[in-house]
All heavy atoms as an XYZ file, in Angstrom:
1004
protein
N      -5.538     50.581    -24.521
C      -5.476     49.341    -23.780
C      -4.441     49.425    -22.661
O      -4.705     49.021    -21.542
C      -5.151     48.194    -24.754
C      -5.067     46.841    -24.100
S      -6.706     46.345    -23.565
C      -6.406     44.710    -23.107
N      -3.254     49.967    -22.977
C      -2.205     50.084    -21.977
C      -2.637     51.013    -20.845
O      -2.371     50.744    -19.679
C      -0.908     50.584    -22.606
C      -0.203     49.552    -23.443
C       1.101     50.099    -23.990
C       1.781     49.082    -24.891
N       3.042     49.573    -25.425
N      -3.304     52.108    -21.185
C      -3.763     53.049    -20.168
C      -4.811     52.405    -19.266
O      -4.822     52.626    -18.056
C      -4.324     54.316    -20.814
C      -3.273     55.209    -21.393
C      -3.884     56.484    -21.941
C      -2.808     57.367    -22.539
N      -3.358     58.615    -23.058
N      -5.675     51.595    -19.852
C      -6.705     50.912    -19.070
C      -6.069     49.928    -18.097
O      -6.442     49.878    -16.920
C      -7.694     50.177    -20.002
O      -8.247     51.124    -20.908
C      -8.789     49.495    -19.214
N      -5.094     49.162    -18.561
C      -4.407     48.199    -17.693
C      -3.659     48.919    -16.577
O      -3.664     48.472    -15.430
C      -3.445     47.327    -18.507
C      -4.092     46.298    -19.424
C      -3.038     45.590    -20.258
C      -4.889     45.291    -18.613
N      -3.020     50.032    -16.926
C      -2.309     50.803    -15.924
C      -3.280     51.341    -14.879
O      -3.014     51.272    -13.671
C      -1.533     51.952    -16.578
C      -0.748     52.858    -15.625
C       0.299     52.041    -14.867
C      -0.094     53.981    -16.383
N      -4.411     51.846    -15.307
C      -5.421     52.373    -14.380
C      -5.932     51.270    -13.455
O      -6.084     51.481    -12.251
C      -6.570     52.999    -15.151
N      -6.176     50.087    -14.007
C      -6.646     48.957    -13.187
C      -5.576     48.571    -12.169
O      -5.869     48.337    -10.994
C      -7.031     47.753    -14.074
C      -8.288     48.085    -14.879
C      -7.221     46.487    -13.242
C      -8.618     47.072    -15.956
N      -4.323     48.549    -12.582
C      -3.224     48.213    -11.678
C      -3.125     49.223    -10.540
O      -2.999     48.854     -9.379
C      -1.902     48.139    -12.450
C      -0.712     47.943    -11.568
C      -0.440     46.693    -11.018
C       0.132     48.997    -11.251
C       0.645     46.514    -10.188
C       1.216     48.823    -10.418
C       1.478     47.572     -9.879
N      -3.191     50.508    -10.864
C      -3.088     51.560     -9.845
C      -4.239     51.461     -8.848
O      -4.029     51.521     -7.634
C      -3.036     52.963    -10.504
C      -3.181     54.061     -9.466
C      -1.747     53.123    -11.275
N      -5.455     51.288     -9.332
C      -6.615     51.163     -8.446
C      -6.474     49.934     -7.564
O      -6.739     49.982     -6.359
C      -7.938     51.127     -9.262
C      -9.108     50.750     -8.386
C      -8.170     52.476     -9.926
N      -6.018     48.826     -8.120
C      -5.828     47.594     -7.339
C      -4.766     47.790     -6.272
O      -4.919     47.353     -5.135
C      -5.422     46.432     -8.246
O      -6.440     46.157     -9.170
N      -3.677     48.449     -6.639
C      -2.601     48.687     -5.674
C      -3.069     49.580     -4.537
O      -2.767     49.324     -3.369
C      -1.400     49.309     -6.382
N      -3.819     50.619     -4.865
C      -4.325     51.507     -3.822
C      -5.329     50.795     -2.928
O      -5.344     50.996     -1.716
C      -4.951     52.757     -4.445
C      -3.977     53.719     -5.114
C      -4.745     54.830     -5.828
C      -3.005     54.288     -4.107
N      -6.153     49.962     -3.493
C      -7.128     49.208     -2.701
C      -6.414     48.249     -1.761
O      -6.815     48.076     -0.611
C      -8.078     48.443     -3.615
N      -5.342     47.644     -2.229
C      -4.588     46.701     -1.390
C      -3.940     47.412     -0.214
O      -3.786     46.837      0.850
C      -3.538     45.980     -2.233
N      -3.561     48.669     -0.390
C      -2.902     49.413      0.680
C      -3.844     49.699      1.841
O      -3.413     49.836      2.971
C      -2.354     50.728      0.150
S      -0.972     50.518     -0.972
N      -5.123     49.815      1.567
C      -6.057     50.185      2.626
C      -6.594     48.970      3.383
O      -7.264     49.119      4.396
C      -7.217     50.982      2.037
O      -7.952     50.174      1.140
N      -6.310     47.772      2.936
C      -6.803     46.565      3.579
C      -5.872     46.157      4.723
O      -4.655     46.187      4.581
C      -6.880     45.445      2.531
C      -7.468     44.178      3.054
C      -7.551     43.137      1.953
C      -8.098     41.841      2.522
N      -8.042     40.768      1.535
N      -6.446     45.798      5.850
C      -5.649     45.334      6.978
C      -4.988     44.009      6.640
O      -5.564     43.168      5.951
C      -6.534     45.138      8.213
C      -6.948     46.458      8.842
O      -6.562     47.522      8.331
O      -7.659     46.416      9.849
N      -3.776     43.833      7.143
C      -3.064     42.574      6.938
C      -3.364     41.629      8.097
O      -3.815     42.045      9.169
C      -1.536     42.782      6.808
C      -1.212     43.667      5.619
C      -0.945     43.344      8.084
N      -3.063     40.365      7.894
C      -3.290     39.357      8.931
C      -2.295     39.543     10.079
O      -1.254     40.190      9.932
C      -3.130     37.956      8.348
O      -1.769     37.706      8.054
N      -2.601     38.916     11.201
C      -1.714     38.954     12.364
C      -0.346     38.395     12.003
O       0.689     38.978     12.354
C      -2.337     38.162     13.522
C      -1.449     38.119     14.730
C      -1.394     39.186     15.611
C      -0.654     37.008     14.988
C      -0.567     39.150     16.720
C       0.172     36.965     16.094
C       0.224     38.032     16.965
N      -0.311     37.268     11.292
C       0.963     36.640     10.920
C       1.798     37.553     10.029
O       3.013     37.663     10.212
C       0.725     35.301     10.224
C       0.225     34.226     11.181
O       0.363     34.397     12.412
O      -0.311     33.212     10.698
N       1.146     38.211      9.079
C       1.866     39.129      8.197
C       2.412     40.305      8.986
O       3.563     40.721      8.804
C       0.943     39.627      7.062
O       0.525     38.494      6.297
C       1.638     40.626      6.164
N       1.612     40.840      9.900
C       2.057     41.944     10.745
C       3.241     41.514     11.608
O       4.238     42.230     11.702
C       0.912     42.455     11.619
C       1.254     43.590     12.579
C       1.790     44.808     11.833
C       0.016     43.951     13.403
N       3.156     40.347     12.203
C       4.245     39.859     13.059
C       5.534     39.643     12.268
O       6.627     39.938     12.761
C       3.845     38.569     13.773
C       2.911     38.803     14.940
C       3.512     39.685     16.020
O       4.447     39.241     16.719
O       3.054     40.838     16.175
N       5.421     39.150     11.048
C       6.598     38.971     10.198
C       7.245     40.325      9.912
O       8.472     40.471      9.995
C       6.220     38.272      8.876
O       5.706     36.981      9.180
C       7.409     38.150      7.942
N       6.425     41.316      9.613
C       6.960     42.653      9.351
C       7.540     43.286     10.606
O       8.565     43.967     10.542
C       5.891     43.539      8.717
C       5.832     43.322      7.228
O       6.583     43.926      6.483
N       4.970     42.426      6.800
N       6.917     43.065     11.739
C       7.469     43.578     13.001
C       8.828     42.945     13.284
O       9.766     43.626     13.702
C       6.512     43.287     14.156
C       5.324     44.202     14.213
C       4.415     43.838     15.367
N       3.361     44.829     15.528
C       2.212     44.591     16.135
N       1.943     43.388     16.633
N       1.319     45.537     16.246
N       8.917     41.640     13.072
C      10.181     40.932     13.314
C      11.273     41.453     12.380
O      12.410     41.690     12.814
C       9.990     39.425     13.140
N      10.948     41.638     11.102
C      11.934     42.158     10.152
C      12.369     43.570     10.534
O      13.552     43.901     10.476
C      11.394     42.134      8.726
C      11.363     40.747      8.139
O      11.923     39.797      8.689
N      10.692     40.607      7.011
N      11.417     44.406     10.927
C      11.738     45.780     11.320
C      12.664     45.789     12.529
O      13.664     46.521     12.553
C      10.456     46.561     11.618
N      12.358     44.975     13.531
C      13.187     44.942     14.742
C      14.572     44.372     14.447
O      15.581     44.894     14.919
C      12.499     44.140     15.848
C      13.243     44.248     17.165
C      12.487     43.635     18.301
C      13.301     43.812     19.575
N      12.711     43.143     20.703
N      14.631     43.307     13.648
C      15.924     42.728     13.273
C      16.771     43.749     12.513
O      17.972     43.875     12.762
C      15.716     41.459     12.418
O      15.013     40.507     13.206
C      17.030     40.869     11.957
N      16.142     44.475     11.599
C      16.863     45.496     10.841
C      17.370     46.615     11.750
O      18.508     47.073     11.617
C      15.972     46.081      9.745
C      15.708     45.112      8.619
O      16.377     44.085      8.483
N      14.724     45.431      7.789
N      16.532     47.064     12.673
C      16.943     48.116     13.605
C      18.088     47.631     14.492
O      19.039     48.372     14.754
C      15.755     48.563     14.451
N      18.007     46.387     14.922
C      19.071     45.804     15.755
C      20.379     45.723     14.973
O      21.448     46.043     15.494
C      18.639     44.418     16.230
C      19.378     43.922     17.437
C      18.690     42.710     18.029
O      17.531     42.829     18.464
O      19.320     41.644     18.032
N      20.292     45.297     13.728
C      21.473     45.246     12.865
C      22.093     46.644     12.741
O      23.314     46.814     12.878
C      21.078     44.713     11.482
C      22.142     44.855     10.431
C      23.191     43.942     10.352
C      22.098     45.898      9.515
C      24.177     44.075      9.381
C      23.074     46.034      8.542
C      24.116     45.126      8.480
O      25.080     45.258      7.520
N      21.257     47.641     12.481
C      21.758     49.009     12.353
C      22.362     49.518     13.653
O      23.385     50.211     13.638
C      20.642     49.941     11.875
C      20.392     49.819     10.385
O      21.285     49.474      9.618
N      19.164     50.100      9.967
N      21.764     49.171     14.791
C      22.297     49.596     16.089
C      23.649     48.933     16.368
O      24.576     49.582     16.873
C      21.295     49.271     17.195
N      23.765     47.658     16.046
C      25.047     46.964     16.233
C      26.135     47.585     15.362
O      27.278     47.765     15.798
C      24.900     45.477     15.927
C      24.097     44.736     16.966
C      23.745     43.317     16.545
O      23.914     42.915     15.402
N      23.213     42.548     17.491
N      25.766     47.928     14.141
C      26.700     48.568     13.214
C      27.114     49.947     13.740
O      28.292     50.296     13.722
C      26.035     48.683     11.840
C      26.923     49.193     10.749
C      26.165     49.154      9.413
C      26.877     49.963      8.357
N      26.089     50.099      7.142
N      26.151     50.722     14.237
C      26.437     52.040     14.802
C      27.415     51.903     15.970
O      28.400     52.633     16.053
C      25.136     52.700     15.279
C      25.327     54.058     15.908
C      25.323     55.203     15.128
C      25.506     54.193     17.275
C      25.491     56.463     15.699
C      25.680     55.432     17.858
C      25.672     56.572     17.068
N      27.149     50.957     16.862
C      28.017     50.749     18.028
C      29.420     50.328     17.589
O      30.410     50.819     18.124
C      27.405     49.699     18.959
C      28.238     49.433     20.204
C      27.591     48.474     21.135
N      27.361     47.195     20.468
C      26.794     46.142     21.045
N      26.376     46.222     22.294
N      26.630     45.027     20.385
N      29.516     49.446     16.616
C      30.819     48.964     16.145
C      31.645     50.080     15.498
O      32.879     50.068     15.568
C      30.624     47.825     15.150
N      30.966     51.031     14.870
C      31.654     52.135     14.202
C      31.920     53.318     15.126
O      32.512     54.313     14.698
C      30.830     52.596     12.993
C      30.748     51.551     11.897
C      29.785     51.914     10.776
O      29.045     52.920     10.895
O      29.760     51.169      9.782
N      31.506     53.202     16.384
C      31.655     54.295     17.352
C      32.390     53.762     18.580
O      31.751     53.264     19.519
C      30.282     54.841     17.751
O      29.537     55.197     16.602
N      33.720     53.859     18.605
C      34.509     53.258     19.695
C      34.103     53.720     21.096
O      34.258     52.965     22.058
C      35.944     53.675     19.383
C      35.940     54.208     18.004
C      34.539     54.535     17.634
N      33.569     54.922     21.207
C      33.170     55.421     22.529
C      32.023     54.612     23.128
O      31.744     54.707     24.317
C      32.826     56.916     22.487
C      31.559     57.269     21.734
C      31.758     57.540     20.261
O      32.620     56.951     19.610
N      30.953     58.440     19.707
N      31.345     53.804     22.300
C      30.225     52.999     22.782
C      30.563     51.514     22.865
O      29.680     50.672     22.984
C      29.003     53.189     21.871
C      28.537     54.620     21.791
C      28.424     55.254     20.562
C      28.213     55.345     22.942
C      27.995     56.571     20.470
C      27.793     56.660     22.851
C      27.682     57.267     21.623
O      27.256     58.582     21.540
N      31.853     51.183     22.838
C      32.252     49.766     22.810
C      31.867     49.012     24.082
O      31.695     47.798     24.051
C      33.755     49.641     22.561
O      34.479     50.241     23.623
N      31.729     49.707     25.199
C      31.378     49.047     26.461
C      29.896     49.232     26.783
O      29.518     49.470     27.923
C      32.246     49.590     27.607
C      32.142     48.720     28.838
O      32.027     47.498     28.743
N      32.171     49.340     30.010
N      29.056     49.132     25.752
C      27.626     49.298     25.975
C      26.858     48.069     25.520
O      27.290     47.331     24.636
C      27.070     50.525     25.205
O      27.300     50.348     23.810
C      27.699     51.814     25.684
N      25.727     47.883     26.156
C      24.777     46.850     25.738
C      23.686     47.542     24.926
O      23.481     48.757     25.036
C      24.171     46.176     26.967
N      22.999     46.762     24.111
C      21.923     47.306     23.280
C      20.557     46.924     23.812
O      20.346     45.787     24.226
C      22.020     46.754     21.860
C      23.050     47.350     20.935
C      23.089     46.553     19.639
C      22.730     48.796     20.643
N      19.653     47.881     23.787
C      18.231     47.634     24.022
C      17.510     48.168     22.790
O      17.550     49.366     22.529
C      17.730     48.380     25.265
C      18.284     47.886     26.571
C      17.796     48.710     27.761
O      16.956     49.627     27.586
O      18.282     48.450     28.866
N      16.905     47.275     22.023
C      16.246     47.690     20.783
C      14.762     47.403     20.871
O      14.346     46.321     21.281
C      16.844     46.959     19.557
C      16.159     47.396     18.280
C      18.345     47.218     19.470
N      13.975     48.391     20.505
C      12.527     48.237     20.447
C      12.110     48.180     18.992
O      12.890     48.512     18.103
C      11.843     49.411     21.141
C      12.219     49.524     22.595
C      11.812     50.853     23.191
O      11.463     51.788     22.482
N      11.858     50.935     24.502
N      10.887     47.785     18.753
C      10.383     47.752     17.385
C       9.803     49.091     16.983
O       9.905     50.080     17.702
N       9.192     49.105     15.822
C       8.514     50.292     15.296
C       7.099     50.289     15.854
O       6.259     49.501     15.446
C       8.518     50.232     13.770
C       7.805     51.398     13.111
O       7.098     52.156     13.798
O       7.952     51.545     11.884
N       6.821     51.184     16.784
C       5.513     51.203     17.450
C       4.381     51.662     16.539
O       3.215     51.562     16.899
C       5.573     52.099     18.693
O       5.893     53.422     18.314
N       4.705     52.138     15.351
C       3.689     52.603     14.417
C       3.076     51.460     13.621
O       2.008     51.616     13.024
C       4.300     53.642     13.443
O       5.035     54.588     14.203
C       3.247     54.370     12.660
N       3.726     50.307     13.593
C       3.216     49.188     12.810
C       1.891     48.691     13.381
O       1.746     48.539     14.596
C       4.232     48.049     12.782
C       5.454     48.377     11.949
C       6.474     47.273     11.991
O       7.125     47.069     12.994
N       6.596     46.562     10.876
N       0.940     48.454     12.479
C      -0.389     47.984     12.861
C      -0.978     47.211     11.680
O      -0.407     47.228     10.594
C      -1.282     49.180     13.202
O      -1.556     49.927     12.032
N      -2.120     46.548     11.875
C      -2.723     45.827     10.748
C      -2.989     46.713      9.530
O      -2.871     46.273      8.397
C      -4.029     45.285     11.325
C      -3.748     45.141     12.782
C      -2.856     46.318     13.120
N      -3.311     47.984      9.755
C      -3.570     48.887      8.628
C      -2.311     49.610      8.155
O      -2.328     50.301      7.142
C      -4.648     49.907      8.991
O      -4.218     50.688     10.086
N      -1.206     49.440      8.885
C       0.072     50.069      8.516
C       1.210     49.116      8.860
O       2.005     49.389      9.771
C       0.240     51.397      9.245
S       1.752     52.269      8.773
N       1.314     47.990      8.168
C       2.337     47.002      8.539
C       3.770     47.455      8.276
O       4.703     46.908      8.847
C       1.980     45.792      7.678
C       1.246     46.354      6.510
C       0.490     47.543      7.049
N       3.943     48.479      7.441
C       5.282     48.991      7.180
C       5.736     49.991      8.232
O       6.913     50.239      8.416
C       5.367     49.610      5.776
C       4.642     50.925      5.608
C       3.154     50.776      5.296
O       2.569     49.718      5.465
N       2.535     51.853      4.849
N       4.797     50.586      8.956
C       5.124     51.533     10.022
C       5.688     52.845      9.514
O       5.471     53.235      8.373
N       6.444     53.511     10.379
C       7.025     54.806     10.013
C       8.474     54.680      9.555
O       9.085     55.640      9.111
C       6.912     55.824     11.156
C       7.674     55.428     12.415
O       8.462     54.461     12.397
O       7.481     56.103     13.450
N       9.035     53.470      9.688
C      10.407     53.246      9.237
C      11.463     53.492     10.295
O      12.659     53.440     10.005
N      11.038     53.729     11.551
C      11.986     54.059     12.618
C      11.714     53.250     13.880
O      10.556     53.034     14.246
C      11.934     55.549     12.942
C      12.403     56.344     11.793
C      11.627     56.963     10.855
C      13.754     56.540     11.380
N      12.424     57.542      9.899
C      13.732     57.299     10.191
C      14.983     56.147     11.904
C      14.895     57.671      9.522
C      16.140     56.524     11.233
C      16.099     57.282     10.067
N      12.777     52.840     14.529
C      12.685     52.153     15.809
C      13.620     52.851     16.796
O      14.628     53.446     16.404
C      13.093     50.686     15.661
N      13.267     52.762     18.052
C      14.105     53.339     19.102
C      15.045     52.275     19.650
O      14.713     51.096     19.691
C      13.235     53.873     20.234
O      12.397     54.899     19.769
N      16.212     52.727     20.067
C      17.193     51.834     20.685
C      17.944     52.634     21.736
O      17.908     53.875     21.739
C      18.152     51.283     19.635
N      18.605     51.910     22.623
C      19.433     52.558     23.640
C      20.745     51.815     23.739
O      20.789     50.583     23.677
C      18.746     52.537     25.007
C      17.556     53.424     25.109
C      16.933     53.341     26.473
C      15.625     54.122     26.463
N      14.735     53.697     27.513
N      21.817     52.585     23.904
C      23.117     52.036     24.244
C      23.265     52.232     25.743
O      23.195     53.362     26.237
C      24.231     52.768     23.495
C      24.208     52.625     21.981
C      25.177     53.611     21.341
C      24.551     51.211     21.578
N      23.419     51.136     26.475
C      23.461     51.193     27.931
C      24.879     50.874     28.397
O      25.421     49.802     28.090
C      22.472     50.177     28.547
C      22.481     50.259     30.067
C      21.073     50.409     27.996
N      25.473     51.808     29.133
C      26.827     51.619     29.651
C      26.835     50.426     30.608
O      26.069     50.404     31.579
C      27.285     52.890     30.370
C      28.751     52.860     30.753
O      29.219     51.837     31.280
O      29.431     53.877     30.517
N      27.660     49.439     30.329
C      27.702     48.225     31.152
C      28.218     48.509     32.564
O      27.790     47.872     33.520
C      28.574     47.161     30.489
C      27.973     46.600     29.217
C      28.907     45.592     28.567
C      28.350     45.085     27.254
N      29.297     44.186     26.565
N      29.116     49.468     32.712
C      29.661     49.804     34.027
C      28.718     50.689     34.826
O      28.745     50.671     36.056
C      31.013     50.502     33.867
N      27.893     51.457     34.140
C      26.960     52.374     34.785
C      25.636     52.333     34.020
O      25.379     53.195     33.177
C      27.546     53.795     34.802
C      26.649     54.780     35.495
O      25.635     54.418     36.101
N      27.002     56.054     35.396
N      24.797     51.329     34.294
C      23.562     51.142     33.526
C      22.614     52.344     33.508
O      21.754     52.429     32.634
C      22.900     49.940     34.201
C      24.018     49.218     34.868
C      24.997     50.280     35.284
N      22.766     53.270     34.425
C      21.922     54.460     34.415
C      22.306     55.398     33.269
O      21.511     56.237     32.857
C      22.027     55.197     35.746
N      23.513     55.226     32.748
C      23.973     56.061     31.643
C      23.573     55.404     30.322
O      24.024     54.312     29.994
C      25.488     56.249     31.703
C      25.991     57.255     30.716
C      27.472     57.574     30.913
O      28.076     57.214     31.911
N      28.041     58.260     29.955
N      22.704     56.100     29.568
C      22.169     55.561     28.319
C      22.226     56.615     27.230
O      22.100     57.804     27.498
C      20.714     55.116     28.503
C      20.544     54.047     29.558
C      19.086     53.718     29.802
C      18.992     52.695     30.923
N      17.632     52.326     31.227
N      22.403     56.129     26.013
C      22.365     57.003     24.839
C      21.211     56.519     23.969
O      21.179     55.354     23.550
C      23.691     56.952     24.044
C      23.588     57.782     22.778
C      24.850     57.429     24.907
N      20.259     57.395     23.723
C      19.099     57.047     22.899
C      19.459     57.138     21.424
O      20.136     58.075     20.991
C      17.937     57.987     23.219
N      18.986     56.143     20.654
C      19.200     56.098     19.216
C      17.866     56.007     18.488
O      16.883     55.535     19.054
C      20.017     54.860     18.816
C      21.392     54.653     19.410
C      21.973     53.321     18.931
C      22.326     55.796     19.034
N      17.865     56.428     17.245
C      16.772     56.151     16.316
C      17.410     55.394     15.165
O      18.424     55.826     14.609
C      16.119     57.435     15.803
C      15.286     58.151     16.830
C      14.159     57.308     17.393
C      12.876     57.530     16.681
N      11.726     56.876     17.312
N      16.801     54.256     14.822
C      17.366     53.382     13.805
C      16.354     53.105     12.710
O      15.183     52.821     12.992
C      17.798     52.061     14.432
S      19.048     52.248     15.723
N      16.829     53.156     11.476
C      15.972     52.830     10.351
C      15.605     51.353     10.407
O      16.438     50.509     10.728
C      16.686     53.132      9.031
O      15.907     52.676      7.948
N      14.367     51.067     10.082
C      13.913     49.675     10.039
C      13.994     49.105      8.630
O      13.728     47.921      8.432
C      12.459     49.552     10.535
O      11.610     50.310      9.676
C      12.329     50.019     11.973
N      14.386     49.941      7.663
C      14.402     49.487      6.264
C      15.679     49.814      5.505
O      15.859     49.315      4.403
C      13.193     50.034      5.474
C      11.890     49.500      6.026
C      13.181     51.544      5.439
N      16.562     50.626      6.059
C      17.745     51.046      5.314
C      19.031     50.855      6.098
O      19.230     51.486      7.145
C      17.620     52.523      4.918
O      18.815     52.976      4.324
N      19.898     50.014      5.566
C      21.220     49.858      6.154
C      22.102     51.057      5.853
O      23.058     51.333      6.567
N      21.776     51.775      4.817
C      22.546     52.960      4.449
C      22.254     54.111      5.407
O      23.159     54.807      5.850
C      22.216     53.395      3.006
O      22.430     52.281      2.147
C      23.083     54.548      2.564
N      20.988     54.308      5.750
C      20.617     55.360      6.702
C      21.076     54.958      8.099
O      21.617     55.759      8.840
C      19.100     55.638      6.666
C      18.704     56.607      7.768
C      18.693     56.188      5.311
N      20.874     53.697      8.459
C      21.367     53.167      9.730
C      20.745     53.792     10.948
O      19.531     53.985     11.021
N      21.589     54.122     11.924
C      21.152     54.718     13.192
C      21.847     56.055     13.396
O      22.891     56.329     12.819
C      21.545     53.838     14.375
S      20.621     52.325     14.564
N      21.253     56.830     14.269
C      21.854     58.086     14.717
C      21.363     58.341     16.137
O      20.368     57.742     16.561
C      21.490     59.237     13.780
C      20.009     59.493     13.636
S      19.574     60.442     12.170
C      19.562     59.152     10.937
N      22.076     59.193     16.842
C      21.593     59.516     18.179
C      20.235     60.199     18.043
O      19.935     60.828     17.019
C      22.559     60.444     18.936
O      22.630     61.697     18.267
C      23.960     59.816     19.077
N      19.422     60.065     19.061
C      18.093     60.682     19.034
C      18.210     62.200     18.872
O      17.389     62.811     18.174
C      17.320     60.324     20.292
N      19.240     62.789     19.469
C      19.438     64.240     19.343
C      19.731     64.621     17.892
O      19.192     65.606     17.377
C      20.568     64.692     20.257
N      20.563     63.835     17.202
C      20.845     64.100     15.791
C      19.610     63.858     14.935
O      19.340     64.591     13.990
C      22.001     63.232     15.291
C      23.353     63.703     15.795
O      23.457     64.860     16.248
O      24.312     62.907     15.729
N      18.861     62.815     15.267
C      17.652     62.471     14.523
C      16.673     63.644     14.506
O      16.079     63.955     13.481
C      17.000     61.236     15.150
C      15.701     60.825     14.513
C      15.686     60.092     13.336
C      14.484     61.148     15.101
C      14.490     59.701     12.746
C      13.284     60.757     14.526
C      13.294     60.029     13.340
N      16.504     64.290     15.642
C      15.551     65.400     15.749
C      15.902     66.564     14.832
O      15.034     67.363     14.487
C      15.448     65.881     17.198
C      14.767     64.881     18.117
C      13.350     64.529     17.688
O      12.614     65.412     17.207
O      12.989     63.349     17.819
N      17.149     66.660     14.411
C      17.594     67.744     13.528
C      17.433     67.382     12.052
O      17.677     68.216     11.186
C      19.064     68.059     13.805
C      19.338     68.541     15.205
C      20.830     68.674     15.431
C      21.136     68.885     16.900
N      22.569     68.775     17.177
N      17.046     66.149     11.763
C      16.945     65.662     10.381
C      15.503     65.710      9.887
O      14.561     65.676     10.676
C      17.444     64.215     10.292
C      18.830     63.977     10.835
C      19.863     64.387      9.860
C      21.243     64.014     10.395
N      22.297     64.585      9.632
N      15.324     65.732      8.578
C      13.971     65.693      8.023
C      13.228     64.399      8.393
O      12.002     64.373      8.422
C      14.186     65.767      6.506
C      15.565     66.252      6.301
C      16.339     65.923      7.536
N      13.989     63.341      8.709
C      13.377     62.063      9.092
C      12.441     62.217     10.287
O      11.478     61.474     10.431
C      14.432     61.032      9.496
C      15.522     60.763      8.503
C      16.857     60.907      8.870
C      15.239     60.321      7.212
C      17.869     60.623      7.971
C      16.260     60.044      6.310
C      17.571     60.196      6.695
O      18.568     59.920      5.809
N      12.749     63.144     11.174
C      11.971     63.295     12.401
C      10.495     63.558     12.119
O       9.633     63.166     12.909
C      12.557     64.410     13.267
N      10.196     64.184     10.989
C       8.798     64.458     10.632
C       8.022     63.170     10.346
O       6.802     63.146     10.447
C       8.742     65.385      9.426
N       8.733     62.095      9.990
C       8.090     60.813      9.695
C       7.790     60.001     10.955
O       6.918     59.132     10.941
C       8.980     59.953      8.792
C       9.227     60.590      7.437
O       8.466     61.493      7.054
O      10.185     60.166      6.767
N       8.516     60.267     12.015
C       8.408     59.470     13.238
C       6.999     59.537     13.818
O       6.437     60.609     14.006
C       9.427     59.978     14.265
C       9.630     59.019     15.417
O       9.445     57.797     15.223
O       9.984     59.483     16.516
N       6.425     58.365     14.045
C       5.096     58.282     14.636
C       3.954     58.356     13.644
O       2.790     58.321     14.038
N       4.288     58.473     12.370
C       3.248     58.569     11.326
C       3.435     57.439     10.323
O       4.524     57.244      9.796
C       3.359     59.894     10.584
C       3.056     61.082     11.444
C       3.054     62.347     10.571
N       2.765     63.513     11.364
C       3.684     64.339     11.820
N       4.950     64.141     11.563
N       3.330     65.388     12.527
N       2.374     56.741     10.032
C       2.422     55.691      9.028
C       2.918     56.286      7.710
O       2.429     57.322      7.276
C       1.037     55.079      8.836
S       1.026     53.710      7.660
N       3.895     55.631      7.113
C       4.459     56.120      5.860
C       3.938     55.319      4.674
O       3.655     54.128      4.785
C       5.992     56.052      5.902
C       6.605     56.962      6.947
C       6.247     58.421      6.726
O       6.466     58.967      5.652
N       5.681     59.057      7.750
N       3.854     55.984      3.549
C       3.438     55.339      2.313
C       4.482     54.291      1.924
O       5.671     54.441      2.241
C       3.317     56.391      1.213
C       2.733     55.814     -0.054
O       1.502     55.660     -0.111
O       3.518     55.496     -0.969
N       4.038     53.256      1.227
C       4.951     52.178      0.834
C       6.002     52.641     -0.173
O       6.966     51.915     -0.421
C       4.195     50.943      0.305
C       3.362     50.316      1.407
C       3.343     51.289     -0.890
N       5.858     53.825     -0.725
C       6.914     54.361     -1.579
C       8.083     54.879     -0.750
O       9.182     55.042     -1.243
C       6.397     55.506     -2.471
O       5.888     56.553     -1.642
C       5.315     55.013     -3.416
N       7.841     55.096      0.547
C       8.875     55.592      1.450
C       9.383     54.478      2.378
O      10.574     54.410      2.673
C       8.292     56.734      2.279
C       9.298     57.705      2.769
C       8.603     58.940      3.317
C       9.593     60.041      3.530
N       8.970     61.236      4.064
N       8.468     53.657      2.869
C       8.807     52.514      3.721
C       8.149     51.305      3.073
O       6.940     51.160      3.099
C       8.292     52.707      5.166
C       8.630     51.488      6.018
C       8.876     53.967      5.789
N       8.949     50.421      2.478
C       8.381     49.331      1.681
C       7.605     48.313      2.504
O       7.857     48.112      3.685
C       9.601     48.677      1.033
C      10.746     49.072      1.887
C      10.409     50.392      2.503
N       6.648     47.714      1.828
C       5.903     46.586      2.370
C       5.882     45.504      1.312
O       5.519     45.801      0.173
C       4.475     46.988      2.745
C       3.637     45.798      3.143
C       3.803     45.223      4.383
C       2.728     45.229      2.266
C       3.061     44.117      4.740
C       1.980     44.130      2.616
C       2.157     43.570      3.866
N       6.295     44.288      1.645
C       6.779     43.871      2.957
C       8.172     44.451      3.253
O       8.916     44.793      2.341
C       6.829     42.351      2.850
C       6.928     42.050      1.402
C       6.268     43.187      0.684
N       8.476     44.525      4.540
C       9.753     45.066      4.948
C      10.855     44.074      4.574
O      10.812     42.918      4.990
C       9.757     45.371      6.465
C       8.806     46.538      6.729
C      11.162     45.679      6.949
C       8.689     46.950      8.165
N      11.835     44.537      3.797
C      12.929     43.647      3.399
C      13.911     43.433      4.546
O      14.047     44.285      5.417
C      13.591     44.397      2.252
C      13.359     45.841      2.588
C      11.993     45.879      3.248
N      14.582     42.310      4.537
C      15.644     42.066      5.513
C      16.916     42.733      4.999
O      17.310     42.525      3.855
C      15.875     40.575      5.702
C      14.736     39.895      6.410
C      15.052     38.440      6.672
C      13.870     37.781      7.355
N      14.159     36.402      7.716
N      17.548     43.541      5.844
C      18.795     44.199      5.447
C      19.996     43.563      6.125
O      21.119     43.757      5.687
C      18.772     45.714      5.711
C      18.555     46.030      7.182
C      17.739     46.391      4.851
C      18.735     47.490      7.544
N      19.779     42.830      7.211
C      20.888     42.212      7.939
C      21.589     41.181      7.065
O      20.944     40.419      6.370
C      20.378     41.555      9.219
N      22.884     41.190      7.125
C      23.663     40.245      6.336
C      24.404     39.304      7.223
O      24.769     39.540      8.283
C      24.622     41.031      5.454
C      23.846     42.018      4.593
C      24.544     42.296      3.323
C      23.825     43.102      2.333
N      22.663     43.790      2.467
């Protein structure tokens, strides 16, 4: 009986993963992902004194879609020098983890995370719905 219930649960969970979500659900997840990335970028800037005179430009996770509302777990951001706006530092920021946070795009490319960028991730790696990490 327990095995049958477990099998039904697993099949139901897998079926739910392949169904497209509504526009409202997608927008809520996009908003949470962007807010989380912004929080991580602000934290990165605050912990890095060399970037204290920069403004933030944060984008969302471009991988998010109705069939992948959790996305790849990464958003792009830029630190823009207020005195010289042409000078920018590219960042990659987690959309789901305050612990992982942000790193420069150059550092990101050296990490295993880079393999996930641009590819829809399973909900075991990037949760759905996306939790709010900002405090």
